[in-house]
C-alpha positions as CSV (number, residue, x, y, z in Angstrom):
1,X,2.6,9.2,-1.4
2,X,1.8,5.6,-2.2
3,X,4.6,3.5,-3.7
4,X,3.6,0.5,-5.9
5,X,6.1,-2.3,-6.4
6,X,6.3,-4.8,-9.2
7,X,8.3,-7.4,-7.2
8,X,10.4,-10.2,-8.8
9,X,9.8,-13.3,-6.7
10,X,7.3,-16.1,-7.1
11,X,4.7,-14.6,-4.7
12,X,4.9,-11.3,-6.5
13,X,4.4,-13.1,-9.9
14,X,1.4,-14.9,-8.5
15,X,-0.2,-11.7,-7.2
16,X,0.4,-10.0,-10.5
17,X,-1.1,-13.0,-12.4
18,X,-4.1,-13.2,-10.1
19,X,-4.9,-9.4,-10.2
20,X,-4.0,-9.1,-13.9
21,X,-1.8,-6.1,-13.4
22,X,1.8,-4.8,-12.9
23,X,1.8,-4.3,-9.2
24,X,2.3,-6.9,-6.4
25,X,2.8,-4.7,-3.4
26,X,2.3,-1.1,-2.1
27,X,2.9,1.0,1.0
28,X,2.6,4.5,2.4
29,X,5.7,6.8,2.0
30,X,5.3,9.6,4.6
31,X,6.8,13.0,4.2
32,X,9.3,12.3,7.0
33,X,10.7,9.5,4.9
34,X,9.3,6.6,6.9
35,X,7.6,3.9,4.9
36,X,4.7,1.9,6.2
37,X,3.6,-1.4,4.8
38,X,1.9,-4.7,5.5
39,X,4.6,-7.2,4.6
40,X,3.9,-10.9,4.2
41,X,6.7,-12.0,6.6
42,X,6.8,-9.1,9.0
43,X,3.2,-7.8,9.3
44,X,2.7,-4.0,9.5
45,X,6.1,-2.3,9.7
46,X,7.7,1.1,9.6
47,X,11.0,1.4,7.9
48,X,13.3,4.5,7.4
49,X,12.8,4.2,3.6
50,X,10.8,2.1,1.0
51,X,14.2,0.7,0.0
52,X,15.0,-1.2,3.2
53,X,14.1,-4.4,1.4
54,X,15.1,-4.9,-2.2
55,X,11.9,-5.0,-4.2
56,X,13.1,-3.8,-7.5
57,X,11.6,-1.0,-9.4
58,X,8.5,0.9,-8.3
59,X,6.2,3.7,-9.2
60,X,5.3,6.6,-6.8
61,X,1.8,8.1,-6.9
62,X,0.9,11.4,-5.3
63,X,-2.6,11.9,-3.7
64,X,-4.4,14.6,-5.6
65,X,-6.0,17.2,-3.3
66,X,-4.9,15.7,0.0
67,X,-4.5,18.3,2.8
68,X,-1.6,18.4,5.2
69,X,-4.0,17.3,7.9
70,X,-5.2,14.3,5.9
71,X,-1.6,13.4,5.1
72,X,-0.8,13.4,8.8
73,X,-3.9,11.4,9.6
74,X,-2.9,8.8,7.0
75,X,0.5,8.5,8.5
76,X,-0.9,8.4,12.1
77,X,-3.2,5.5,11.0
78,X,-0.3,3.5,9.6
79,X,1.8,4.2,12.7
80,X,-1.0,3.1,15.0
81,X,-1.1,-0.3,13.2
82,X,2.6,-1.0,13.3
83,X,3.0,-4.5,14.8
84,X,-0.3,-5.8,13.5
85,X,-0.1,-9.1,11.7
86,X,-0.3,-9.9,8.0
87,X,-3.7,-10.9,6.6
88,X,-2.9,-14.1,4.8
89,X,-6.6,-15.1,4.8
90,X,-7.4,-11.7,3.3
91,X,-5.3,-12.6,0.3
92,X,-7.3,-15.8,-0.1
93,X,-10.4,-13.7,-0.1
94,X,-9.5,-12.5,-3.6
95,X,-10.5,-16.0,-4.6
96,X,-13.5,-16.4,-2.2
97,X,-14.8,-12.9,-1.9
98,X,-15.4,-13.3,1.9
99,X,-14.4,-10.5,4.3
100,X,-12.8,-11.5,7.5
101,X,-13.2,-8.1,9.2
102,X,-10.2,-8.3,11.5
103,X,-8.5,-4.9,12.2
104,X,-5.5,-6.7,13.7
105,X,-4.5,-8.2,10.3
106,X,-3.7,-6.3,7.1
107,X,-2.4,-6.8,3.6
108,X,-0.6,-4.0,1.8
109,X,-3.3,-2.3,-0.3
110,X,-5.9,-2.8,2.4
111,X,-3.8,-0.9,4.9
112,X,-3.2,2.0,2.4
113,X,-6.8,2.2,1.4
114,X,-8.1,2.1,5.0
115,X,-5.6,4.7,6.1
116,X,-6.8,7.1,3.4
117,X,-10.5,6.3,4.1
118,X,-10.0,7.0,7.9
119,X,-8.4,10.4,7.0
120,X,-11.5,11.4,5.0
121,X,-9.8,10.8,1.7
122,X,-11.3,7.6,0.2
123,X,-9.4,6.4,-2.9
124,X,-12.2,4.3,-4.4
125,X,-15.8,3.7,-3.6
126,X,-15.5,0.2,-2.2
127,X,-14.3,-1.5,1.0
128,X,-10.5,-1.5,1.5
129,X,-10.5,-5.3,1.9
130,X,-11.6,-5.6,-1.7
131,X,-8.6,-3.8,-3.2
132,X,-5.4,-5.3,-4.6
133,X,-2.4,-3.1,-5.3
134,X,-3.5,-3.0,-8.9
135,X,-7.0,-1.9,-8.3
136,X,-5.8,0.7,-5.7
137,X,-3.5,2.2,-8.3
138,X,-6.6,2.9,-10.5
139,X,-7.9,5.5,-8.1
140,X,-8.8,8.8,-9.8
141,X,-7.3,10.5,-6.7
142,X,-3.8,9.2,-7.5
143,X,-1.4,10.7,-10.0
144,X,1.7,9.0,-11.2
145,X,4.5,11.1,-9.9
146,X,7.5,9.1,-10.9
147,X,7.8,5.8,-12.7
148,X,10.7,3.3,-12.3
149,X,12.3,4.6,-9.1
150,X,14.6,2.3,-7.3
151,X,16.8,2.2,-4.2
152,X,17.9,5.7,-3.4
153,X,14.8,7.5,-4.5
154,X,13.7,10.6,-2.6
155,X,10.3,11.8,-1.4
156,X,10.3,15.0,-3.3
157,X,9.1,14.1,-6.8
C-alpha cells in the first residue's frame, strides 16, 4: 500500500505548490506494518509504522492486481535501500528536468515507483525519477482505500 501525505510545514507547502497537487510525501506501507520512505532529513528509512513522525492526515492507496510475490518484491526493494541518502538534487530536477541517475540517492515518490517497477508492477509509463507524489497518485493501478487516516491507522483497510 502506498500512503500519500499532505504535510503541514513550509517544505510540504512548497512541494504541493510546485506540483500543483495535494500530496507532498509518500511511502510504502508493507503488510508487516513497516513503513519505508525516502525522508529529506534521514534518507531511506524503515519505521514500525507510517505514524512514527507526525505528518498529519494521509490517504492510503491499494495496488490493484498486485500479487503476493510482487508485494514481497516491492518490500524487499525498499528494505535493500534502507540507509541510502536523500536525493536533494533530484527534487531540483523537477525544475530542470535533468536526471542524475544515482541509485544511492532517492526521494519519496521515486523510491516507491522504482520499487514497484522492479517488482514487475509499473505504476506509470515513465521513469521513476520524473514522478512527484502527486503524479504517482494518478496511477490507474492505484485505488484510494482510505482517505484522511492519521496516527493509529491500521494496514487492513
